[in-house]
ZASE-320109 format. One record per residue (C-alpha): residue in one letter; x, y, z. Coordinates in steps of 0.1 Angstrom, whole numbers, plus 2048, in hexadecimal, padded with zeros to 3 digits. Layout:
N
aXYZ
...
This chain:
876
m75E76C6EC
q7827586F0
v78374570E
t7AA73F71A
d7B1727735
i7D472F744
g7D470D757
n7F370976C
k80871B754
e821735760
e822748741
g81274B71E
k7FA75D706
v7DB76F70E
w7CB76A6EC
h7D474D6D5
r7C27606BA
k7B77846B3
p7A078E6CF
t77C7956CC
p7747BC6CE
v75C7B66ED
h76C7A2707
q78678670E
t78076C72C
l79C75E73D
i79673F755
r7B173476E
s7AE712774
a7C66FC78A
y7B46D7781
q79D6CC768
a77E6CB77C
k7846E7794
t78970C78C
v79B7237A1
r78C7457A3
f79B76479F
l79677E7BD
h7A67A17B5
l7B57B2798
t7C37D5792
f7D27E8777
d7F37F8772
t7F881E76B
t7FC818744
g7DB804744
d7E87EB72D
s7EF7CF747
f7E17C4768
l7E57AD787
a7CD79278F
g7CF77C7AF
d7B975C7B6
h7B074C7D5
h7D07347D5
g7E574F7D7
n7F57527B3
i7F97757A5
y7F9778780
v801796769
f7EE79B74B
d7FC7AF730
i7E27B9716
s7F77CC6FE
r8127B26FA
n7F77946FD
r80B78371A
f80577873B
r81C76A756
l81C75E77A
v82F77678E
q82976B7B4
k81A74C7C8
t81375B7E9
g8027387F6
q7E3749804
a7C67617F3
c7CB7837EE
t7B379D7FB
a7BF7BC7E8
l7D67C47CC
a7E67E47C2
f8057F07AD
s8208077B9
l8238297A6
r8458337AE
r8568117A5
t83E802788
t84C7DE78D
e8447DC7B0
f81E7D47BB
l80D7D17DE
v7F97B07E9
a7E27B1809
l7E078D814
a7C8779829
d7DF777849
y7D979E84A
t7FC7A483D
i8067BC81D
k8227AF809
c8377C37ED
f8427AD7CF
d8547B57AF
k8457A7792
d8667A577C
t87D796796
k8617827A8
q87078D7C9
l8607977E9
v86B7BD7EF
s85B7C3813
w8427B382A
m82A7CC83E
r8177C385E
g8017D3874
h7DA7CC86A
d7C47B887F
g7A97B1867
a7A97AA841
v7B97C682C
s7997D0812
s7AC7EA800
i7CC7FA7F6
s7D081D7E8
v7F282D7DE
d7F38517D9
s7FE8637B7
s8258667C1
g8278427C8
r8358487EA
y81B83F801
a800826801
v7E382281C
t7D1802824
t7AF7FC831
s79F7E3846
s77D7E285A
d78D7F1879
t7AB80786E
a7BC816853
q7E2819851
l7FA83083E
w81A820831
d83982F821
l84281B803
d867827804
t86E817827
f850801827
q84980E84B
r82A81585A
k82383C85E
r80384486C
k7E582D877
l7C0837878
s7AB827892
v786829897
r76E81D8B1
q7627FA8AA
s73F8068A5
v74881D888
g75D80A872
v773813854
q762810832
r77F81C81C
v79D83481B
f7AC83F7FC
f7C485A7ED
l7B38767D8
p7C68777B4
f7E38907B0
t7E189C7D5
n7ED8907F8
t7C9890806
i7BB86F814
l79586B813
s787855830
c76484782D
f75383684C
n738820852
d72483D860
d72284E83F
s73B868849
i75A874833
f77A88583F
a796893829
w7B9891837
e7DB89D831
s7F388282D
d81189383B
t80089F85B
l7E088C85D
f7D08AD862
c7AB8AD859
k7A48C383E
y77F8C083D
q7618A983F
l7458A3829
p7228AC838
v70E88C83C
p6EC89282A
d6D1898842
s6B2892829
g6AA873817
p6B0851821
r6D184382D
i6E7835811
s702822825
y721829812
k73180A803
a7408147E4
f7528347D9
a7618427B9
i77785E7B2
t77D874790
r7A0877784
d7A589A78D
g7998937B1
r77C8AD7B0
s75D8947B1
l7568797C7
v7398617C3
c72C8497DF
g71482E7DE
g7078127F3
r6E97FE801
s6D28137E8
n6CD81C7C4
l6D48407CC
l6F784D7C5
h70686F7D6
l71C8847BF
w73189C7D5
c7478B97CA
l7678B97DE
d76E8DC7D5
s7508EA7E4
k7488CD7FD
q7258C97F2
l70F8AE7E9
i7068BC7C4
r6F189E7B5
v6DE87F7C2
i6DD8667A2
q6C284C7A7
m6C8828794
p6B1810785
t69A80079B
q6AD7DF795
v6CA7EE7A6
r6C77E97CF
t6EA7E97DA
v70B7F87CB
r7287E37CC
q7427F77BA
m7458177A6
e76181F78E
f76683C775
l76F836753
p78A84D748
d789860729
s7A8870717
f79489270F
d782899732
g7A18AB743
g79B892760
a77689A766
s76A87675F
q744878752
t74085174F
l73A83D76E
g736817772
i72180B78C
l7237E6796
s7047DB7A8
q6F67BD7BC
d6E77AD79C
g70D7A778D
v7067C2773
m71D7E376E
r70880075F
f71C81B750
i70A83D754
n71586374C
i71587476E
h70989675F
t6EC88B748
c6E386D75E
k6DF858740
l6E483173F
l70082E723
f708807723
h70D7EA73B
i7247CD73E
g71A7AA751
s6FA799755
h6E478576C
d6F176675D
n71577375B
a71A787779
i73679F781
t74679C7A5
s7617B97A0
v76E7D0786
a78F7E377D
v7907FE763
g7B1807752
p7BE82B759
n7C0831735
g79A827731
r7A080E715
h7997EC729
v7817E2744
a78A7C2756
a7707AF76A
i76F790780
m75177D77B
d73D768792
n74C748788
g76F75578E
s77B75E76C
i78578075E
n77679173F
i7887AC72E
y7727C771D
s77C7DE702
v77080270A
q77280C6E9
s75B7EF6DD
l7427F66F9
t74081C6EC
e73E8136C9
e71F7FF6D0
l71181B6E4
n7178316C6
k7048196AD
v6E58156C7
q6E583C6C7
c6E183E6A2
k6C88246A2
n6B283A6B9
v6B78586A5
q6AC846688
k68D837698
h68585B6A5
n68886B680
t671850672
q65685668C
k65587B67F
h64D87365D
t62F85E663
t62285C63E
k62E846623
h62E860608
k64587461B
d65B855625
t65E8505FF
q6638755F6
k68087760E
n691859601
n68F8635DF
t69E8835E4
l6B98755F9
k6BF85C5DA
h6C08785C3
n6D988D5D5
k6ED86E5E2
t70B8755C9
q70989A5CC
h70D89A5F2
t72487C5F8
k7428925FD
t7358AB611
h722891626
n74387F62D
k75489E634
n73F8AA64D
e73988965C
l74E88567D
p750869696
a7368676B4
g71C87669E
l72B89869C
s72A8AF67E
q7458C5676
r72D8DF666
r71A8E0686
l73B8E4699
v747901687
a728914687
l72990D6AD
l74E9196B0
k74793869A
t72A9406B6
f73C93D6D4
g7619436C8
q76E9206D7
y7608FC6E1
p75A8F5708
d7788ED71D
k7678CC728
y7608BD705
r77F8CE6F0
m7938AF6F1
f77689A6E8
v76C8B16C9
w7928B26BE
r79488E6BC
c77788D6A9
l7808AA693
l7A389B68C
r795876687
l7AE86769C
p7AF843696
e7BF8396B9
n7D581B6AD
h7E180F6CC
a7F37F16BC
a8058056A2
f80D81E6BF
s8198006D6
s8317F76B8
l83F8196B7
t84A81A6DD
d8597F86D7
k8728086BF
g8878196D8
l89583D6DA
h89E8576C0
p8BE8666CA
a8B18886BD
f8938886D1
s89D8756F0
s896891706
l8728966FC
d854884703
l84D87F6DD
h86B8716D5
l86184F6C6
y8438616B3
l85887B6A3
s873864697
n85784F686
l84786D674
h868878667
p88786265F
y8A087E669
p898898686
s88D8BA67D
p8968D9696
y8718E4695
l85F8C269D
p8638C56C1
l8558EB6BF
v8388DB6AE
a8318BF6C4
f8378D46E6
p8168E36EC
f8048C26E5
v81D8B06FF
k8128C8719
l7EF8C4710
f7ED89E70C
q808897726
n7F3879734
n7E9868711
p8088666FC
m7F98526DF
l7DC86E6DB
c7F68876DA
f80C8756C3
e7ED8726AA
v7E48986B0
v8078A16A6
a809888688
t7E789467C
i7F58B967B
i8158B166B
v80589D650
n7E88B864A
w7F18D9656
g8178D2650
q8148CE62C
h8328D5616
w8448DF635
f8628C7631
e8688CE60A
y8828E6612
f8918D1632
p8A38D8646
n89C8FE63A
p87A90D643
p85F907629
l865924612
n84691A5FD
i82E91C61B
l84193D625
s83B94B602
m816940602
v812955621
e825971617
n8119745F8
v7F297460C
l7FD991623
a80A9A3604
h7E79A35F6
h7D59AD616
d7F09C6624
k8099D360C
e8169ED622
l8209D463F
l8309C0627
q8449DC619
h84D9E663C
l85A9C3645
v86D9C2625
d87D9E562B
c8889D964D
g8999B8640
v8809A064E
t87698363C
s85996C63F
q872955653
l87396C66D
y84E976671
v83B958664
w85193966B
p855940691
l82D940692
l82A91F67D
e84790968D
t8399116AF
l81390F6A4
f8109326B9
s81B9236DA
e83393D6E1
v81E95B6D8
l7FB9516E7
t7F1946709
r7E3923710
n7BD92F70F
e7C59426ED
w7D79266DE
l7BC90E6E7
c7A29276D7
l7B79296B7
f7BB9066B3
d7959006BA
n793913695
v7B1903687
f7A38DE68C
s7818EA680
n78D8FA65D
p7A38EE641
p7C88EB644
g7CB90E634
f7BE920650
l7DF91D665
l7F193264A
m7D594A64B
a7D694C670
a7FA95566D
v7F2972656
a7D797B66C
y7F197E68A
v807995677
s7EB9AA66A
c7DB9AD68C
c7FD9B869A
r8039D267E
e8069F3693
p8229E46AA
l8349D568E
l8349F367B
l845A05697
c8619EB698
a8809F3683
h89B9DC68E
k89E9B8686
q8A29AE6AC
d8809C06B4
f8719A7699
e8809896A7
y8779926CB
f85299A6BF
f84B9796AE
h85D9646CA
h8489766E8
r82597B6F3
n81499B6E8
n7F79AC6EE
l7DE99F6D6
d7B69966D5
v7B59736CB
g78F9756BF
a79A9926A9
m7B597F69A
i79D95F695
k784977683
e7A098766C
t7A8963665
y78695A659
r78697A645
l7A7973633
m79995062A
s77A95E61A
n78997C60A
t7AA96C5FC
p7AC9645D6
a7AD9445CC
h7CE9465BA
i7E194E5D8
h7C893A5F2
p7DA920605
r7BE9095FF
t7CA9075D9
l7EC8F75E2
l7E48E5600
s7CF8C4602
d7AF8BD614
f7AF8B0639
t7BC88C638
p7B587765B
l7D085D663
t7C983A659
r7BD81E671
g7D1803679
q7F181266F
y7FE83466E
p80784164B
v82B845641
f83986863E
n85186E620
h849891616
y86E89F618
p8878A75FD
e8998855F9
f8B98935E8
i8BF8AA605
v8B988A61D
e8D1875608
y8EA892608
q8E889762E
s8ED87262E
r90C87161B
e91A89062D
r91188064D
e92285F643
k941874638
i941887658
r93B86766B
l95B85865B
q96F877663
e963878687
m96D853687
e99085B67A
y993876692
l9868636AE
r99F84A6A6
e9BE8606A6
r9B18706C3
q9B18516D6
e9D584A6C8
v9E286B6D6
s9CD8666F6
a9DD8436F9
l9FF8536F6
h9FB87070C
k9EB856725
eA0C842721
fA20860726
vA0E86D744
rA1084A754
rA3584574F
rA3B86675E
aA22860778
eA3283E77F
eA55851782
eA4B86C796
aA398537AD
yA5A83E7B0
yA7085C7BB
aA548677D1
qA538447DE
qA788427E4
eA778637F7
lA5A85680A
lA6D836813
qA8C84A81F
kA7985F835
aA65842842
eA8583084A
eA9684D85D
qA7685386F
rA7282F879
rA98830884
rA9084C89C
iA6F8378A7
lA8581B8AD
aAA082E8C5
qA8183E8D8
eA7381D8DC
eA9480E8EA
eA98828903
kA7282690D
lA7A800911
tA96807927
qA8181C93E
qA67803940
rA7F7E7949
tA8A800968
kA67806970
lA5F7E096E
aA7B7D6987
aA707EF99E
mA4D7E499C
kA597C19A1
rA697CA9C0
eA4C7DA9CE
lA387BF9C6
kA4C7A59D7
vA4C7BB9F9
kA267BF9F4
eA257999F0
lA39790A10
qA257A8A22
lA0579AA15
tA10777A1F
dA19781A41
a9F8792A45
a9E6771A38
a9FA75DA50
r9F0772A6F
r9CC774A62
f9CA74DA5F
l9D774BA82
q9BD760A8F
h9A274EA7E
q9AC72DA8C
q9AD73DAAF
d98B74CAAA
l97E727A9B
r98D718ABB
a97B732AD4
e95B72DAC0
h95C709AC5
i96470CAE9
h948724AEF
r93070DADB
l93B6F0AF3
d933705B10
r91170FB03
q90A6E7AFE
i9166DFB21
s8FE6FCB2F
r8E46EEB19
k8E86CBB25
v8E66D4B49
e8CA6EAB48
l8B86CBB34
r8C46B5B51
e8B86CCB6D
r8976D0B5A
e8946ABB57
t89B6A4B7B
a8826C0B83
a86C6AFB6F
a87068CB7D
v86C69ABA0
e84C6ADB96
d840688B86
l84A675BA6
e83768FBBD
v81868EBA4
r81B666BA6
q81D668BCA
m7FF67DBCB
e7EE665BB4
l7F6649BC8
e7EB658BE7
a7C9661BD7
q7C663CBC9
r7CE632BED
k7B2646BFD
r79963BBE3
l7A3617BE9
q7A2619C0D
q78062AC09
v77360DBF3
v7815F4C0B
e770601C27
e74F603C17
e7555DFC0B
v75E5D3C2E
e7415E6C3B
a7295D4C24
r7385B4C2D
m7345BBC51
r7125C2C4E
k70A5A4C3A
a720590C54
e70959CC71
e6EA594C5D
e6F556FC59
d70456FC7E
e6E1574C8B
s6D7551C81
l6F9542C87
t70953BCA8
e720556CB1
t74454ACAF
n76155ECBC
v78255ECAB
q7A0568CBB
v7BF575CAA
k7E256ECB6
d801581CAD
g7FD5A2CBE
g7DD59DCCC
t7C85A7CAE
v7A659BCAD
l78E59DC8F
d76A598C95
h752589C7B
r7425AEC75
g7655B9C63
c76A5D3C7E
k7905E0C81
s7A05D3CA2
d7B65E8CB7
g7D95EBCA6
v7D25DFC82
d7D45F7C62
v7CA5ECC3F
v7DC5F9C21
w7D55F2BFC
s7ED5F1BDF
h7E35F3BBC
s7DE5CBBC0
d7C65BDBD8
t7E35B3BF1
v7E85CAC0F
t8055CAC29
l7FD5CBC4B
p8125DFC64
p8215D3C82
g8095D2C9F
p80C5E4CBF
g81C5C6CCF
g83B5CBCB6
g8325AACA4
a83E5AAC80
g8255B2C66
g826592C52
g80158EC49
v7F1593C2B
a7CC59EC25
e7BB594C05
g79E5A3BF2
p77C595BF9
g775571BF6
h79956BBFF
r7A755FC22
l7B857AC37
a7D556EC4D
e7EA57DC67
g80856DC74
g804546C73
g7DF549C7B
q7C1543C67
a7A2557C65
p781549C5A
a77654BC39
a75D568C32
g74055DC20
């Protein structure tokens, strides 16, 4: 096992020496102590190169056939899914961690488009067979994109409780299959999004919880797996669950499933790879339910796998982040070896005694030399026997459709030289076969193009249109073995082969041959059209396949005998034909013929034809193509080829001389035409200039007249504008004066309103002052009354006190002068005396009744009370 560390290199070799047949390990390392893990990978349509993305966002393309790798993009973030665009093979789609999908060109390394719309990580990208549409899947939705405009066409949304598991296109159809978390599966039309059908959810048995899905290349079978060791095999034609496959007990969860394509199964893949939770991918046959082989182990676990469309390589991302590349051919060869060992062990158990073993070994050793050639002839790849296949073919008439391509590959012993085929494709196109799919291969088989090589290759091109390498090897094997001596009379038909067929027909049916001779029909007319087209013009597809099941199972002379048998089986209608055109039509169109009777007649001719005219005496035995390199084909007359080469060289020189003279004549003619055209153009230009000058003079006079009229109109307009200007000025002045008057009237009115407001304010203030004075007078009156009451109470109290004191003292009379006012010692008020209290404790006495002035002052308690000039005794 080789280990290649690509490091930080942007390109280089995948292998530095010839790779081992089993697998090759690739490791992406950014630093010496740190490994950058690969996350996802996908193959292109050829299966010879694949994309791989690591968790740093680097996208690499690995070309296995050319032993090269290169860095095609740096996205800066980890990718979650990868897919190639089928319409533009250089473009690829990358789903990134920011929920966007980008389209890049791996050759130019340019960003083609940027698609947004998902709210979660994109888990898968599926592109339909036409390459126009792609569907991307996340946990909550699936979106359909148009890869021509990179616009979102439709969106599939589901309830959050259900969730989307995976949505993908069925091969070679416009049907979209959607699988949800509740194990429901729906099929939709991609154009209208109309639901075509729904697969019934199995009622019986445990629920699997589908997580992984695989579809065959023909789109007719679907395998589903999940959290169980059970697999459900659905037939999409009948929409029924046809089989439940139980995996070994070591398998508890299925992570991923991939079908292994086969070139001869017609798209109905039989080998299925199942990647389980233990990191081991087991390959089983879905029909026999047998375990074939496995890759990976518990110590070197696999996380994800991609299988090439051609079925030659399997690329796996390991648990340590590296990539392992497996050769399917080597894995199947190991499988065959194991099967052979089991068969040997089983045979040994049957012969239990030592004596029988010894007797058998002696018998084999005694007959070893005698049966070596027969044994090698009957031994075929994959443990098949040609003798048993021929017996089976004679019993049933044809091989099963499902295994026909596999049987053909074993009968023809195809080497499958991938490297040699790749070198052929690198040589470029042969001009004679540029319109055919096998242009490169036919040019390698024959150095000079033959007109019937495309006719020979046509049916195999239609049959192997998806695998050009096998198609080329089948055609090459037919030309080398069944086309022996075909090129000895090149470029004419092989007269020796036609004579051989004619001799066999003469031996078995002289009457028919004589009739053909009498009608002037030669073997080039009734044999060569059958051989050069390999009966593809006169037989239907099923009849042709049945015939070539027998052709490939018998020696090369069987094809010539089949041509004789065809003519013999059509004996009656041929005897009725009399014109050459009728024979030509008959051998170039389909006729009412029982192909089974024709094959039986062929076997009869093979056994009853004498040895001296039998084709096997002149034709060599079957020789398969060599492994590693294809054989060189030189069975053609060299003198004819050399003569043709000389003639072609002579014709080439004559053509070159003719072309040179033709170029000179053409150049002179072009010069004459150019000069005549220039002269005609000059006169035409002069005439045009004269007409243009006259036209412009007329236009100038018209413009001058228009200008005069416009000036008159302009003067009138100016006068009108002047009058309007004066009117507008006068109106503006009047409007201004009126405006000033309005402003002054408004000002006077505003002053009047201010004056009236001030008058009203003054009146309100005066009324308020009067009211305040009245209130004040009332307050003073109330205070006077309260004070008078207080004084009276105090005087009365003093008088009582004084009376009490006077009881013990001598009674003294006080006489008050000035008006005759007398105040006794009890404080009683005399006639003509009033006491009035102010805010202070001083009161003014009014004049007495005698008319004296009130100049006395009365003081509060404890003070003297004087009236006039007299004094009163102190109280207390």
